[in-house]
C-alpha angles and dihedrals in degrees: 000000000000130000091260090057092064115090115232094242097054100073091043091049090051091050092047090054089047091052091052092047090051089063096053099071091049090050090050091049091050092050100042111018107034098059090052091048090052091050090050091051089051090053092051097043100044092155091058105064097184096055094099092054091043092054092047094047093045098048095040088045091059091054091063095068089039094058092040089055090049089051090050090050089051089049090050090053089050090053089052090051090052092048091249095118092120097056139106088252090065091048090051092049091052090047091052091048089051092051093047092051091049091049091052091049093049093047092051092046087055091045095049097089090059091046089050092052092048091049093048093050093047094036090234111141089174089074090062090048091053090052091047091048091053090050092047095045093047092049092049090050090049092051092045092050090048091052092048091046091053093046091048092049090052092048091050090049092050091046092052091049090051091048090054093051094054 
């Protein structure tokens, strides 16, 4: 099978399914792991009664930009399917993905002291590594989206110049 044998919709369909499947593990973590983590934080910080609510709000709050970015990625793939990849809509979707990734990174940087305290009490350095991984992955996604956004803007600019010369 050569590249020309593949229909244009097939890779985008695969990526759309992948985007949907990326959201499922986070949903499972939010449903099954986060409430236990909040209970554990409440057990450790008995003198701070609002810690359980704070952990729940903070972690669930970071899922909002995550799912919004997944939605934007799905939209971007839809634009590619409709041959609108080189449009301002695609640039806006990449910009929104970049902002969501930056928001997630910033929120977890702010949340890291609490993660550090929880890891110290439980002697679980893996918890710190998970937090650092989330920060690193979100930052990489933000930079990658910014680079793609810039390249797409340049391609749109070149395309519009070529359309004017014809």
